[in-house]
CHARMM-style PDB file with segment names, atoms N, HN, CA, C and O in Angstrom:
ATOM      1  N   UNK     1     -19.440  -6.078  14.988  1.00  0.00      PROA
ATOM      2  CA  UNK     1     -19.397  -6.808  13.731  1.00  0.00      PROA
ATOM      3  C   UNK     1     -19.721  -8.272  14.030  1.00  0.00      PROA
ATOM      4  O   UNK     1     -19.313  -8.810  15.060  1.00  0.00      PROA
ATOM      5  N   UNK     2     -20.428  -8.884  13.155  1.00  0.00      PROA
ATOM      6  HN  UNK     2     -20.758  -8.447  12.318  1.00  0.00      PROA
ATOM      7  CA  UNK     2     -20.833 -10.291  13.286  1.00  0.00      PROA
ATOM      8  C   UNK     2     -19.596 -11.191  13.146  1.00  0.00      PROA
ATOM      9  O   UNK     2     -18.693 -10.871  12.373  1.00  0.00      PROA
ATOM     10  N   UNK     3     -19.542 -12.306  13.879  1.00  0.00      PROA
ATOM     11  HN  UNK     3     -20.275 -12.566  14.508  1.00  0.00      PROA
ATOM     12  CA  UNK     3     -18.383 -13.213  13.762  1.00  0.00      PROA
ATOM     13  C   UNK     3     -18.107 -13.683  12.333  1.00  0.00      PROA
ATOM     14  O   UNK     3     -16.948 -13.867  11.962  1.00  0.00      PROA
ATOM     15  N   UNK     4     -19.150 -13.878  11.529  1.00  0.00      PROA
ATOM     16  HN  UNK     4     -20.092 -13.728  11.831  1.00  0.00      PROA
ATOM     17  CA  UNK     4     -18.930 -14.271  10.135  1.00  0.00      PROA
ATOM     18  C   UNK     4     -18.238 -13.163   9.356  1.00  0.00      PROA
ATOM     19  O   UNK     4     -17.418 -13.433   8.478  1.00  0.00      PROA
ATOM     20  N   UNK     5     -18.572 -11.904   9.680  1.00  0.00      PROA
ATOM     21  HN  UNK     5     -19.238 -11.685  10.393  1.00  0.00      PROA
ATOM     22  CA  UNK     5     -17.919 -10.772   9.031  1.00  0.00      PROA
ATOM     23  C   UNK     5     -16.441 -10.723   9.392  1.00  0.00      PROA
ATOM     24  O   UNK     5     -15.595 -10.437   8.545  1.00  0.00      PROA
ATOM     25  N   UNK     6     -16.136 -11.003  10.657  1.00  0.00      PROA
ATOM     26  HN  UNK     6     -16.823 -11.235  11.345  1.00  0.00      PROA
ATOM     27  CA  UNK     6     -14.737 -11.019  11.081  1.00  0.00      PROA
ATOM     28  C   UNK     6     -13.961 -12.084  10.321  1.00  0.00      PROA
ATOM     29  O   UNK     6     -12.823 -11.859   9.912  1.00  0.00      PROA
ATOM     30  N   UNK     7     -14.579 -13.241  10.136  1.00  0.00      PROA
ATOM     31  HN  UNK     7     -15.504 -13.424  10.469  1.00  0.00      PROA
ATOM     32  CA  UNK     7     -13.921 -14.317   9.397  1.00  0.00      PROA
ATOM     33  C   UNK     7     -13.715 -13.924   7.935  1.00  0.00      PROA
ATOM     34  O   UNK     7     -12.732 -14.335   7.319  1.00  0.00      PROA
ATOM     35  N   UNK     8     -14.632 -13.134   7.374  1.00  0.00      PROA
ATOM     36  HN  UNK     8     -15.431 -12.801   7.875  1.00  0.00      PROA
ATOM     37  CA  UNK     8     -14.532 -12.731   5.969  1.00  0.00      PROA
ATOM     38  C   UNK     8     -13.381 -11.758   5.733  1.00  0.00      PROA
ATOM     39  O   UNK     8     -12.763 -11.783   4.668  1.00  0.00      PROA
ATOM     40  N   UNK     9     -13.086 -10.905   6.705  1.00  0.00      PROA
ATOM     41  HN  UNK     9     -13.588 -10.885   7.570  1.00  0.00      PROA
ATOM     42  CA  UNK     9     -12.005  -9.935   6.497  1.00  0.00      PROA
ATOM     43  C   UNK     9     -10.635 -10.495   6.862  1.00  0.00      PROA
ATOM     44  O   UNK     9      -9.616  -9.921   6.478  1.00  0.00      PROA
ATOM     45  N   UNK    10     -10.590 -11.612   7.601  1.00  0.00      PROA
ATOM     46  HN  UNK    10     -11.418 -12.079   7.913  1.00  0.00      PROA
ATOM     47  CA  UNK    10      -9.323 -12.179   8.069  1.00  0.00      PROA
ATOM     48  C   UNK    10      -8.312 -12.434   6.945  1.00  0.00      PROA
ATOM     49  O   UNK    10      -7.143 -12.089   7.119  1.00  0.00      PROA
ATOM     50  N   UNK    11      -8.696 -13.021   5.800  1.00  0.00      PROA
ATOM     51  HN  UNK    11      -9.645 -13.301   5.659  1.00  0.00      PROA
ATOM     52  CA  UNK    11      -7.708 -13.278   4.748  1.00  0.00      PROA
ATOM     53  C   UNK    11      -7.101 -12.005   4.144  1.00  0.00      PROA
ATOM     54  O   UNK    11      -6.014 -12.055   3.569  1.00  0.00      PROA
ATOM     55  N   UNK    12      -7.786 -10.882   4.268  1.00  0.00      PROA
ATOM     56  HN  UNK    12      -8.669 -10.842   4.735  1.00  0.00      PROA
ATOM     57  CA  UNK    12      -7.292  -9.636   3.680  1.00  0.00      PROA
ATOM     58  C   UNK    12      -6.326  -8.894   4.597  1.00  0.00      PROA
ATOM     59  O   UNK    12      -5.734  -7.893   4.193  1.00  0.00      PROA
ATOM     60  N   UNK    13      -6.163  -9.371   5.817  1.00  0.00      PROA
ATOM     61  HN  UNK    13      -6.643 -10.184   6.145  1.00  0.00      PROA
ATOM     62  CA  UNK    13      -5.337  -8.673   6.797  1.00  0.00      PROA
ATOM     63  C   UNK    13      -3.894  -9.162   6.784  1.00  0.00      PROA
ATOM     64  O   UNK    13      -3.631 -10.333   6.512  1.00  0.00      PROA
ATOM     65  N   UNK    14      -2.947  -8.246   7.085  1.00  0.00      PROA
ATOM     66  HN  UNK    14      -3.161  -7.294   7.307  1.00  0.00      PROA
ATOM     67  CA  UNK    14      -1.563  -8.698   7.240  1.00  0.00      PROA
ATOM     68  C   UNK    14      -1.431  -9.556   8.500  1.00  0.00      PROA
ATOM     69  O   UNK    14      -2.312  -9.544   9.359  1.00  0.00      PROA
ATOM     70  N   UNK    15      -0.351 -10.284   8.604  1.00  0.00      PROA
ATOM     71  HN  UNK    15       0.365 -10.294   7.907  1.00  0.00      PROA
ATOM     72  CA  UNK    15      -0.159 -11.224   9.716  1.00  0.00      PROA
ATOM     73  C   UNK    15      -0.221 -10.573  11.093  1.00  0.00      PROA
ATOM     74  O   UNK    15      -0.648 -11.208  12.057  1.00  0.00      PROA
ATOM     75  N   UNK    16       0.196  -9.324  11.197  1.00  0.00      PROA
ATOM     76  HN  UNK    16       0.544  -8.808  10.414  1.00  0.00      PROA
ATOM     77  CA  UNK    16       0.273  -8.682  12.513  1.00  0.00      PROA
ATOM     78  C   UNK    16      -1.080  -8.147  13.009  1.00  0.00      PROA
ATOM     79  O   UNK    16      -1.165  -7.665  14.138  1.00  0.00      PROA
ATOM     80  N   UNK    17      -2.127  -8.222  12.195  1.00  0.00      PROA
ATOM     81  HN  UNK    17      -2.057  -8.613  11.278  1.00  0.00      PROA
ATOM     82  CA  UNK    17      -3.452  -7.747  12.605  1.00  0.00      PROA
ATOM     83  C   UNK    17      -4.415  -8.914  12.771  1.00  0.00      PROA
ATOM     84  O   UNK    17      -4.396  -9.874  12.001  1.00  0.00      PROA
ATOM     85  N   UNK    18      -5.239  -8.810  13.771  1.00  0.00      PROA
ATOM     86  HN  UNK    18      -5.254  -8.030  14.397  1.00  0.00      PROA
ATOM     87  CA  UNK    18      -6.324  -9.763  13.980  1.00  0.00      PROA
ATOM     88  C   UNK    18      -7.621  -9.077  13.557  1.00  0.00      PROA
ATOM     89  O   UNK    18      -7.715  -7.853  13.653  1.00  0.00      PROA
ATOM     90  N   UNK    19      -8.609  -9.814  13.100  1.00  0.00      PROA
ATOM     91  HN  UNK    19      -8.532 -10.808  13.022  1.00  0.00      PROA
ATOM     92  CA  UNK    19      -9.877  -9.186  12.709  1.00  0.00      PROA
ATOM     93  C   UNK    19     -10.477  -8.310  13.813  1.00  0.00      PROA
ATOM     94  O   UNK    19     -11.085  -7.279  13.526  1.00  0.00      PROA
ATOM     95  N   UNK    20     -10.310  -8.714  15.054  1.00  0.00      PROA
ATOM     96  HN  UNK    20      -9.816  -9.552  15.287  1.00  0.00      PROA
ATOM     97  CA  UNK    20     -10.862  -7.931  16.164  1.00  0.00      PROA
ATOM     98  C   UNK    20     -10.149  -6.597  16.339  1.00  0.00      PROA
ATOM     99  O   UNK    20     -10.676  -5.703  17.002  1.00  0.00      PROA
ATOM    100  N   UNK    21      -8.944  -6.441  15.749  1.00  0.00      PROA
ATOM    101  HN  UNK    21      -8.516  -7.166  15.210  1.00  0.00      PROA
ATOM    102  CA  UNK    21      -8.188  -5.183  15.842  1.00  0.00      PROA
ATOM    103  C   UNK    21      -8.679  -4.134  14.847  1.00  0.00      PROA
ATOM    104  O   UNK    21      -8.346  -2.956  14.970  1.00  0.00      PROA
ATOM    105  N   UNK    22      -9.460  -4.554  13.872  1.00  0.00      PROA
ATOM    106  HN  UNK    22      -9.731  -5.512  13.772  1.00  0.00      PROA
ATOM    107  CA  UNK    22      -9.927  -3.641  12.816  1.00  0.00      PROA
ATOM    108  C   UNK    22     -11.123  -2.843  13.339  1.00  0.00      PROA
ATOM    109  O   UNK    22     -12.090  -3.428  13.827  1.00  0.00      PROA
ATOM    110  N   UNK    23     -11.063  -1.504  13.241  1.00  0.00      PROA
ATOM    111  HN  UNK    23     -10.278  -1.029  12.845  1.00  0.00      PROA
ATOM    112  CA  UNK    23     -12.214  -0.703  13.665  1.00  0.00      PROA
ATOM    113  C   UNK    23     -13.481  -1.112  12.901  1.00  0.00      PROA
ATOM    114  O   UNK    23     -13.418  -1.484  11.729  1.00  0.00      PROA
ATOM    115  N   UNK    24     -14.592  -1.040  13.562  1.00  0.00      PROA
ATOM    116  HN  UNK    24     -14.643  -0.738  14.514  1.00  0.00      PROA
ATOM    117  CA  UNK    24     -15.867  -1.462  12.982  1.00  0.00      PROA
ATOM    118  C   UNK    24     -16.131  -0.782  11.640  1.00  0.00      PROA
ATOM    119  O   UNK    24     -16.500  -1.451  10.674  1.00  0.00      PROA
ATOM    120  N   UNK    25     -15.950   0.531  11.566  1.00  0.00      PROA
ATOM    121  HN  UNK    25     -15.650   1.075  12.351  1.00  0.00      PROA
ATOM    122  CA  UNK    25     -16.235   1.256  10.319  1.00  0.00      PROA
ATOM    123  C   UNK    25     -15.338   0.786   9.177  1.00  0.00      PROA
ATOM    124  O   UNK    25     -15.789   0.691   8.035  1.00  0.00      PROA
ATOM    125  N   UNK    26     -14.094   0.495   9.471  1.00  0.00      PROA
ATOM    126  HN  UNK    26     -13.729   0.572  10.399  1.00  0.00      PROA
ATOM    127  CA  UNK    26     -13.159   0.031   8.436  1.00  0.00      PROA
ATOM    128  C   UNK    26     -13.555  -1.363   7.950  1.00  0.00      PROA
ATOM    129  O   UNK    26     -13.556  -1.633   6.749  1.00  0.00      PROA
ATOM    130  N   UNK    27     -13.887  -2.233   8.882  1.00  0.00      PROA
ATOM    131  HN  UNK    27     -13.886  -2.014   9.858  1.00  0.00      PROA
ATOM    132  CA  UNK    27     -14.310  -3.580   8.505  1.00  0.00      PROA
ATOM    133  C   UNK    27     -15.574  -3.571   7.667  1.00  0.00      PROA
ATOM    134  O   UNK    27     -15.674  -4.296   6.677  1.00  0.00      PROA
ATOM    135  N   UNK    28     -16.534  -2.754   8.059  1.00  0.00      PROA
ATOM    136  HN  UNK    28     -16.452  -2.165   8.863  1.00  0.00      PROA
ATOM    137  CA  UNK    28     -17.780  -2.670   7.291  1.00  0.00      PROA
ATOM    138  C   UNK    28     -17.543  -2.069   5.913  1.00  0.00      PROA
ATOM    139  O   UNK    28     -18.143  -2.510   4.933  1.00  0.00      PROA
ATOM    140  N   UNK    29     -16.674  -1.067   5.826  1.00  0.00      PROA
ATOM    141  HN  UNK    29     -16.186  -0.708   6.621  1.00  0.00      PROA
ATOM    142  CA  UNK    29     -16.354  -0.466   4.530  1.00  0.00      PROA
ATOM    143  C   UNK    29     -15.709  -1.498   3.612  1.00  0.00      PROA
ATOM    144  O   UNK    29     -16.028  -1.561   2.424  1.00  0.00      PROA
ATOM    145  N   UNK    30     -14.809  -2.302   4.153  1.00  0.00      PROA
ATOM    146  HN  UNK    30     -14.550  -2.251   5.118  1.00  0.00      PROA
ATOM    147  CA  UNK    30     -14.163  -3.337   3.348  1.00  0.00      PROA
ATOM    148  C   UNK    30     -15.189  -4.344   2.844  1.00  0.00      PROA
ATOM    149  O   UNK    30     -15.160  -4.742   1.680  1.00  0.00      PROA
ATOM    150  N   UNK    31     -16.096  -4.752   3.732  1.00  0.00      PROA
ATOM    151  HN  UNK    31     -16.119  -4.429   4.678  1.00  0.00      PROA
ATOM    152  CA  UNK    31     -17.117  -5.720   3.329  1.00  0.00      PROA
ATOM    153  C   UNK    31     -18.013  -5.164   2.233  1.00  0.00      PROA
ATOM    154  O   UNK    31     -18.388  -5.895   1.316  1.00  0.00      PROA
ATOM    155  N   UNK    32     -18.362  -3.888   2.311  1.00  0.00      PROA
ATOM    156  HN  UNK    32     -18.057  -3.294   3.056  1.00  0.00      PROA
ATOM    157  CA  UNK    32     -19.187  -3.271   1.271  1.00  0.00      PROA
ATOM    158  C   UNK    32     -18.414  -3.115  -0.031  1.00  0.00      PROA
ATOM    159  O   UNK    32     -18.941  -3.374  -1.113  1.00  0.00      PROA
ATOM    160  N   UNK    33     -17.153  -2.686   0.083  1.00  0.00      PROA
ATOM    161  HN  UNK    33     -16.725  -2.475   0.961  1.00  0.00      PROA
ATOM    162  CA  UNK    33     -16.343  -2.407  -1.094  1.00  0.00      PROA
ATOM    163  C   UNK    33     -16.102  -3.661  -1.917  1.00  0.00      PROA
ATOM    164  O   UNK    33     -16.038  -3.588  -3.145  1.00  0.00      PROA
ATOM    165  N   UNK    34     -15.965  -4.813  -1.265  1.00  0.00      PROA
ATOM    166  HN  UNK    34     -16.017  -4.872  -0.268  1.00  0.00      PROA
ATOM    167  CA  UNK    34     -15.701  -6.037  -2.024  1.00  0.00      PROA
ATOM    168  C   UNK    34     -16.892  -6.426  -2.895  1.00  0.00      PROA
ATOM    169  O   UNK    34     -16.738  -7.215  -3.827  1.00  0.00      PROA
ATOM    170  N   UNK    35     -18.065  -5.892  -2.611  1.00  0.00      PROA
ATOM    171  HN  UNK    35     -18.190  -5.251  -1.854  1.00  0.00      PROA
ATOM    172  CA  UNK    35     -19.248  -6.160  -3.429  1.00  0.00      PROA
ATOM    173  C   UNK    35     -19.256  -5.306  -4.704  1.00  0.00      PROA
ATOM    174  O   UNK    35     -20.070  -5.536  -5.598  1.00  0.00      PROA
ATOM    175  N   UNK    36     -18.358  -4.327  -4.787  1.00  0.00      PROA
ATOM    176  HN  UNK    36     -17.697  -4.139  -4.060  1.00  0.00      PROA
ATOM    177  CA  UNK    36     -18.284  -3.423  -5.941  1.00  0.00      PROA
ATOM    178  C   UNK    36     -16.880  -3.478  -6.536  1.00  0.00      PROA
ATOM    179  O   UNK    36     -16.117  -2.523  -6.390  1.00  0.00      PROA
ATOM    180  N   UNK    37     -16.524  -4.576  -7.204  1.00  0.00      PROA
ATOM    181  HN  UNK    37     -17.144  -5.352  -7.322  1.00  0.00      PROA
ATOM    182  CA  UNK    37     -15.141  -4.758  -7.654  1.00  0.00      PROA
ATOM    183  C   UNK    37     -14.658  -3.729  -8.671  1.00  0.00      PROA
ATOM    184  O   UNK    37     -13.451  -3.528  -8.802  1.00  0.00      PROA
ATOM    185  N   UNK    38     -15.555  -3.078  -9.386  1.00  0.00      PROA
ATOM    186  HN  UNK    38     -16.535  -3.242  -9.279  1.00  0.00      PROA
ATOM    187  CA  UNK    38     -15.136  -2.094 -10.375  1.00  0.00      PROA
ATOM    188  C   UNK    38     -14.922  -0.700  -9.808  1.00  0.00      PROA
ATOM    189  O   UNK    38     -14.466   0.197 -10.517  1.00  0.00      PROA
ATOM    190  N   UNK    39     -15.241  -0.519  -8.559  1.00  0.00      PROA
ATOM    191  HN  UNK    39     -15.611  -1.248  -7.984  1.00  0.00      PROA
ATOM    192  CA  UNK    39     -15.125   0.793  -7.936  1.00  0.00      PROA
ATOM    193  C   UNK    39     -13.700   1.024  -7.460  1.00  0.00      PROA
ATOM    194  O   UNK    39     -13.124   0.174  -6.782  1.00  0.00      PROA
ATOM    195  N   UNK    40     -13.134   2.163  -7.810  1.00  0.00      PROA
ATOM    196  HN  UNK    40     -13.602   2.854  -8.361  1.00  0.00      PROA
ATOM    197  CA  UNK    40     -11.770   2.508  -7.413  1.00  0.00      PROA
ATOM    198  C   UNK    40     -11.791   3.857  -6.689  1.00  0.00      PROA
ATOM    199  O   UNK    40     -12.560   4.754  -7.034  1.00  0.00      PROA
ATOM    200  N   UNK    41     -10.939   3.974  -5.693  1.00  0.00      PROA
ATOM    201  HN  UNK    41     -10.314   3.245  -5.413  1.00  0.00      PROA
ATOM    202  CA  UNK    41     -10.740   5.248  -4.996  1.00  0.00      PROA
ATOM    203  C   UNK    41      -9.388   5.749  -5.467  1.00  0.00      PROA
ATOM    204  O   UNK    41      -8.356   5.182  -5.108  1.00  0.00      PROA
ATOM    205  N   UNK    42      -9.382   6.804  -6.268  1.00  0.00      PROA
ATOM    206  HN  UNK    42     -10.221   7.264  -6.560  1.00  0.00      PROA
ATOM    207  CA  UNK    42      -8.167   7.221  -6.962  1.00  0.00      PROA
ATOM    208  C   UNK    42      -7.854   8.695  -6.756  1.00  0.00      PROA
ATOM    209  O   UNK    42      -8.729   9.490  -6.413  1.00  0.00      PROA
ATOM    210  N   UNK    43      -6.605   9.041  -6.970  1.00  0.00      PROA
ATOM    211  HN  UNK    43      -5.894   8.395  -7.248  1.00  0.00      PROA
ATOM    212  CA  UNK    43      -6.175  10.439  -6.955  1.00  0.00      PROA
ATOM    213  C   UNK    43      -6.474  11.007  -8.341  1.00  0.00      PROA
ATOM    214  O   UNK    43      -6.222  10.356  -9.355  1.00  0.00      PROA
ATOM    215  N   UNK    44      -7.006  12.207  -8.374  1.00  0.00      PROA
ATOM    216  HN  UNK    44      -7.210  12.736  -7.550  1.00  0.00      PROA
ATOM    217  CA  UNK    44      -7.356  12.804  -9.662  1.00  0.00      PROA
ATOM    218  C   UNK    44      -7.081  14.305  -9.655  1.00  0.00      PROA
ATOM    219  O   UNK    44      -6.971  14.925  -8.597  1.00  0.00      PROA
ATOM    220  N   UNK    45      -6.976  14.862 -10.822  1.00  0.00      PROA
ATOM    221  HN  UNK    45      -7.066  14.358 -11.682  1.00  0.00      PROA
ATOM    222  CA  UNK    45      -6.834  16.304 -11.006  1.00  0.00      PROA
ATOM    223  C   UNK    45      -7.693  16.653 -12.215  1.00  0.00      PROA
ATOM    224  O   UNK    45      -7.235  16.542 -13.352  1.00  0.00      PROA
ATOM    225  N   UNK    46      -8.942  17.079 -11.978  1.00  0.00      PROA
ATOM    226  HN  UNK    46      -9.314  17.170 -11.054  1.00  0.00      PROA
ATOM    227  CA  UNK    46      -9.870  17.293 -13.089  1.00  0.00      PROA
ATOM    228  C   UNK    46      -9.432  18.355 -14.089  1.00  0.00      PROA
ATOM    229  O   UNK    46      -9.691  18.216 -15.284  1.00  0.00      PROA
ATOM    230  N   UNK    47      -8.779  19.406 -13.627  1.00  0.00      PROA
ATOM    231  HN  UNK    47      -8.568  19.519 -12.656  1.00  0.00      PROA
ATOM    232  CA  UNK    47      -8.290  20.431 -14.549  1.00  0.00      PROA
ATOM    233  C   UNK    47      -7.174  21.210 -13.870  1.00  0.00      PROA
ATOM    234  O   UNK    47      -6.889  21.001 -12.690  1.00  0.00      PROA
ATOM    235  N   UNK    48      -6.549  22.101 -14.611  1.00  0.00      PROA
ATOM    236  HN  UNK    48      -6.780  22.272 -15.569  1.00  0.00      PROA
ATOM    237  CA  UNK    48      -5.389  22.817 -14.067  1.00  0.00      PROA
ATOM    238  C   UNK    48      -5.750  23.796 -12.958  1.00  0.00      PROA
ATOM    239  O   UNK    48      -4.858  24.257 -12.246  1.00  0.00      PROA
ATOM    240  N   UNK    49      -7.024  24.129 -12.788  1.00  0.00      PROA
ATOM    241  HN  UNK    49      -7.748  23.754 -13.366  1.00  0.00      PROA
ATOM    242  CA  UNK    49      -7.425  25.098 -11.775  1.00  0.00      PROA
ATOM    243  C   UNK    49      -7.880  24.446 -10.467  1.00  0.00      PROA
ATOM    244  O   UNK    49      -8.133  25.131  -9.477  1.00  0.00      PROA
ATOM    245  N   UNK    50      -7.979  23.130 -10.477  1.00  0.00      PROA
ATOM    246  HN  UNK    50      -7.774  22.573 -11.282  1.00  0.00      PROA
ATOM    247  CA  UNK    50      -8.455  22.407  -9.298  1.00  0.00      PROA
ATOM    248  C   UNK    50      -7.278  21.661  -8.673  1.00  0.00      PROA
ATOM    249  O   UNK    50      -6.495  21.012  -9.366  1.00  0.00      PROA
ATOM    250  N   UNK    51      -7.173  21.765  -7.378  1.00  0.00      PROA
ATOM    251  HN  UNK    51      -7.808  22.293  -6.814  1.00  0.00      PROA
ATOM    252  CA  UNK    51      -6.116  21.020  -6.710  1.00  0.00      PROA
ATOM    253  C   UNK    51      -6.409  19.521  -6.810  1.00  0.00      PROA
ATOM    254  O   UNK    51      -7.570  19.113  -6.827  1.00  0.00      PROA
ATOM    255  N   UNK    52      -5.356  18.707  -6.876  1.00  0.00      PROA
ATOM    256  HN  UNK    52      -4.413  19.039  -6.863  1.00  0.00      PROA
ATOM    257  CA  UNK    52      -5.583  17.255  -6.903  1.00  0.00      PROA
ATOM    258  C   UNK    52      -6.329  16.813  -5.655  1.00  0.00      PROA
ATOM    259  O   UNK    52      -6.202  17.423  -4.594  1.00  0.00      PROA
ATOM    260  N   UNK    53      -7.086  15.776  -5.789  1.00  0.00      PROA
ATOM    261  HN  UNK    53      -7.189  15.281  -6.651  1.00  0.00      PROA
ATOM    262  CA  UNK    53      -7.844  15.263  -4.669  1.00  0.00      PROA
ATOM    263  C   UNK    53      -8.059  13.774  -4.829  1.00  0.00      PROA
ATOM    264  O   UNK    53      -7.446  13.130  -5.681  1.00  0.00      PROA
ATOM    265  N   UNK    54      -8.925  13.244  -4.011  1.00  0.00      PROA
ATOM    266  HN  UNK    54      -9.422  13.767  -3.319  1.00  0.00      PROA
ATOM    267  CA  UNK    54      -9.266  11.821  -4.045  1.00  0.00      PROA
ATOM    268  C   UNK    54     -10.743  11.682  -4.351  1.00  0.00      PROA
ATOM    269  O   UNK    54     -11.545  12.510  -3.918  1.00  0.00      PROA
ATOM    270  N   UNK    55     -11.110  10.663  -5.081  1.00  0.00      PROA
ATOM    271  HN  UNK    55     -10.459   9.991  -5.433  1.00  0.00      PROA
ATOM    272  CA  UNK    55     -12.519  10.444  -5.396  1.00  0.00      PROA
ATOM    273  C   UNK    55     -12.749   9.044  -5.922  1.00  0.00      PROA
ATOM    274  O   UNK    55     -11.813   8.269  -6.115  1.00  0.00      PROA
ATOM    275  N   UNK    56     -13.995   8.741  -6.146  1.00  0.00      PROA
ATOM    276  HN  UNK    56     -14.756   9.371  -5.989  1.00  0.00      PROA
ATOM    277  CA  UNK    56     -14.377   7.417  -6.627  1.00  0.00      PROA
ATOM    278  C   UNK    56     -14.478   7.424  -8.130  1.00  0.00      PROA
ATOM    279  O   UNK    56     -14.906   8.409  -8.732  1.00  0.00      PROA
ATOM    280  N   UNK    57     -14.081   6.321  -8.736  1.00  0.00      PROA
ATOM    281  HN  UNK    57     -13.732   5.521  -8.247  1.00  0.00      PROA
ATOM    282  CA  UNK    57     -14.153   6.156 -10.170  1.00  0.00      PROA
ATOM    283  C   UNK    57     -14.752   4.778 -10.445  1.00  0.00      PROA
ATOM    284  O   UNK    57     -14.420   3.811  -9.759  1.00  0.00      PROA
ATOM    285  N   UNK    58     -15.615   4.682 -11.425  1.00  0.00      PROA
ATOM    286  HN  UNK    58     -15.885   5.468 -11.983  1.00  0.00      PROA
ATOM    287  CA  UNK    58     -16.265   3.397 -11.688  1.00  0.00      PROA
ATOM    288  C   UNK    58     -15.876   2.783 -12.970  1.00  0.00      PROA
ATOM    289  OT1 UNK    58     -16.355   1.700 -13.305  1.00  0.00      PROA
TER     290      UNK     58
END
């Protein structure tokens, strides 16, 4: 991850984590997700025959 990217995720981290402790895939996902503020990852149950799951909602 680029040093500027590490600096960008630092404010979102709890005190006990350093940006360098964040796995690359997680850091990149966070950077991408912040560009889509209306996107939510939510628990859903589409109907009574489908088990609840997780998915994206816009």
